[in-house]
N, C-alpha and C positions, 0 to 999 in steps of 0.2 A: 470499663473495659480493659484497664489493664490487669485486673484480677480473672479476667475470661481468659486473657492471652497466656497469663501465667500458669492456670489450671490446663490449658490445653497444651501447652509445653510439656508441663508435668506429666500429664496422662500419655503423652506421645513417648516419652522417655521411660516411663515405667512399663508400656506395653512392649517397648524393645526388649527390657531387661527380662520380662517375663518370657517372652518368645526365646531369648537365648537360653533361661535357665530350663525352659522345657525342653528344648534340643539337646542340651547337655544330659539331662535325665533319661531320655530315650536313648543314649549311647550304650552300647554293650560295655560293660566292665571287661577290661583285660586283666589278665592275670599276668603278675610278674614274678620273675624268679627270686629266689629268696636272696641270691648275692647277684648284683647286676654285674654285667661282664666288664672288664676293663676297658672297651671300647664299644661303643654302641654302633650297630650296623645298621644300612639303610632300612634292613627287612624289619628290624626291632621298632624303628619308629612308628607312632600311630598314624593312622591315614584317616582323613576327613570324608565322609561320606559325601559324594557329590549330588546325589538326588537330592538329601535332605538340606544342603546348601542352598540349592537351586528354588527350593520349594518355602524357603524362609525370606528370600528378598520380595516377592509379592506381598508378604504379610507387613513387611518393614515400609515397602512402598504404600501400601493400603493406610497404614497409621500416620505415614507422613501426611499422605493426602488429607486425610479426615482433620489433622491439626490444622493445616492450612485452611480447609473450608471454615472450621470453627473460627480462625482468626479472621478471614475475611467478613464473615456474618457479623462478627464483634464490632468491626470497624464501621459497617454500613448501619446496624440497628443500634438507634439509640432512643432514649425516652422523648415523650413529647417535649418535655420541657428544655431539653437539649436541641430538639429541632427548632423550637422557637427562637432559642439564643442564636442559632445559625441563620435564621432567616434573616435576608436583607431587608431593609426599610423599604424598598420599592414593592416588596412582595407583600408587606402590610397595610401599603396605600392603595395597591392597586387589586387587592383581593376582591371577587366578584361578590356584588351584594345578591341574596337570595330573592328570587322572584316571591310575589305576593301570595301566590298560590301553593308554595312548597314550604316545608317547616324549616325552621331555622337549624343550621348545623351543629350548633351547640346542643340541642336536645337529643340528635343522634349519638354525639361524641361528647359525654360530659369533660373528658379530659383534654379535649382540643383546647390550644391557647386560645385566650379570649382576643388578644390584640389581633388577630388573622380574621376573625369572624365581624363582620359588618351588617346591621341591620338597619333598614329605612328608619328615618324618624316617624313616629305615629302622627297622622294628620289629625288635627282637631279642627272642630268648626271655627268659622270666622268669629272672633269675638265683638260683642256689640261696642260701638263707639261710646267712649266714657267722657265724662267731663275733664279729667285729668290724664296728663300724658305728655309726650314731646310735642313741641309746636312745630309744624311743617314750616313754618315761617324762618324757624331757627336753622334750616338745614337747606340752604339753597344749594341748587345745582352749580356745574361750572359754568362758569360765565367769562368771556373774554375781557380784557383790560381796554376800555374806550374812554378817551378822553371827549366827553361832550361839550359842545359849545354852550354858553350862556348866553342868555337874551341880553342883547346890548344894553336896552332899556332897563333891566332889572339891575345890573351890574352899575350902572350908571346912579340910580336910584339908591342902592345901597352904599355905594362910595360917598354920596353926599351926607347921608345920615352919619356914618362914619365920621366925616370931617368935623361936622358939628360936634359929636362927643369927644373927638381929640382935642380940639379946641378948647373945650369947656375942660378937660381935666388937666390939660398942659397949663392951664391958669390957675384954677382952683385946687386941683388934687395932683400935683405932679408926681408924688410918690406912687400913687395909683397908675397914673399915665405910663410911668417907667416901666411898669410890669405887662404892658400890652404886648403878645407875640408879633414876631415878623410874619411876612407874608407865606403863605403856604403854596404848594406846587398841585397844579392841575393834576398830574400824573398820580400823585400820592392819593389825591382825592379818588380819582378812577380805580386804583387798585381797591380802596377800602371800599368803594362800592361794587365791586366785583366780589370781593371776599363776604360781604354782608349780603349780598343778592338784593339791595335796594337801591333806588335812584335818590340821591340827596336832592332837595329842591335848589331851583336856581339861586334865590337869595342867601340860603346857609351857604352854597358854594363859592358864592361871591364874597362873603362875609370872611369865610376861610383863607381866600386868597388874598385878603388883605391883612386879616390877623388870624394866625394859626393858633387860637388859643388866647383868651382875654386875660390873663394871668389872675390878679386879685380883682378885676372889674367884673361885677355882674351885670345883667342886663334887669334893671327892676327888681321884681322879687324872685328871679332865678339865680342860681349860682352861677359864678363864672363860666364862660363858655370853655368847653375843651378843644385841643387839638385834634387834627384828622385821626392820628392813631390813637389817641384816647378815647375817641368815640367808638373805633372800630374795636379796641380791646374791652371797653365797658359793654357794648352791645353783645360781644363774644361771653363775658361774664354773667350778663343777665340771661343769655340763652344756654347756659350750662344745664346738662342733663337734670330734670327733676325740679329746675325752677320755673320754666314756662308751663302754661296748662292750656287746655281747649275749653273755651268757654262759647256761650251765645253771643257774647258783644265783646270782640277784641280790646275795644277801649276802656272797657271796665274790668278786664282781669289784672291779675298782679302784675304780669309782663306778656307782651306779645311779640314776636320777632319782626313784626312791621313796622315798630317804634324806633324812632332815631334818637338815643340820648344824647343831645347836642351839648347838655351842662349836668355837673353833679357836684355836690359837697354835701358831707355827712351831715352836717346841721341844717341843711336846706332841702335835701332831697334831689329830685330829678328833674331837668328840663326836658320834654319829649317833644318831637315833631312826629304826627302821624305821615308816614311816607305816602299812603294812599289819598289822603284828604289834604295835606300840607298844612294844616293849622296847629297850634301850639297848645300845648298841656302842661301840667304841673303835677307831681306828685312828692307831696312834703313827707312822705313815710308815716304822717299821725293822722292828719284829717283825710288822707285818701286822695284820689287823683281829681283834679279839676280838667274838664276838657267841655268847650275849647276856651283857653284862656285868653287867648289872641287868634285872631284870625289866619295869621302868618308870621313868619320870623320876621320878615321884613315890617309888618306892624308891630312887633314887640321892640324892634330896633328904633324904630321913629318915636314911640310912645317914650322910651328911656332919652332919646336927645331931647325931646320937648320936656319931659320932666325936669331934666338938668339945667336947660335954659330958663324955663319959665317958673321954676320952683314947684312943679306941679307933683304929681303922684304917678306910679304905675301898680293897679291894684292893690291900691291902699298904701303903697311902701312909698317913702319920701326919702330924697336923697340928703345927707348930711355930711359935711366934712370935717375931720378932726385931724389936725397936725399934717395936713397934706393927704389924707387920706380919706376915700369915699366910703361911707357906710350907709346901708339902706336901712331906715328904719321902720320895723313893722307896724302896720295898723293897730290902734288901741282897741 
């Protein structure tokens, strides 16, 4: 644009000089005396033709107008690339999409900036459901945080089994007893339920209200029970994109979002509760998943208390204390 302005001004100046020279060329040459008088008189001074001077001003005015027109045109006209640079973001975002019956603008104007053009995405036929993909159970909708009441009978039964376990650990395995977690909060449980889109069974909630995580103590063959937040975080980790799958039997899949991972340890695997059924299963990460291992969480808690007090076993695992630490011996 700067070059156009310079060319326009240069043309105007050259045109003015040309007009001036042509006017002078048309003037009659005056003969001068061989010796100039000592004093020039008014009659001796050359006179400028009035008619020629008046005819010169329109030419100069026309050349100036031409230069001004060229200057205005050069400031308004720009290349498509410069227009795209000056276009605001609101224009790029609100550019109208071409209708389905009209040809795209890019075909009519190949030099148009592609950022302004917007074509609708091509519609594809619905894909056939596959056996793998994101698990809808892992994507719950928004749910209010509601503290649900626990059946008083269930809470009394869970507390009774925990008193049996606590007395035995305090006497026989004090180091393991010292790792038991403190009581959890009902609102923390409600928040975790809302975020996972699951209802924790009453027996599990009653147990978490008494011990929010069991530290080094595991219920029979299972790993130590997790805290409320650890259950929520482990569920999210197992529901990460690409890990869950869609199968014909959710209880046989590698992971399904309706499961509640209430216990985990790397060398033991996962303790799971089916939120739809309420029974307890186990996935040892080697032999696979066992469902149901116990009819409920309360049944697992009671079987553990019986095995500690009577010296029995839980799913083949027997308790053994070494230096104040409880260990479960796997079946032979």
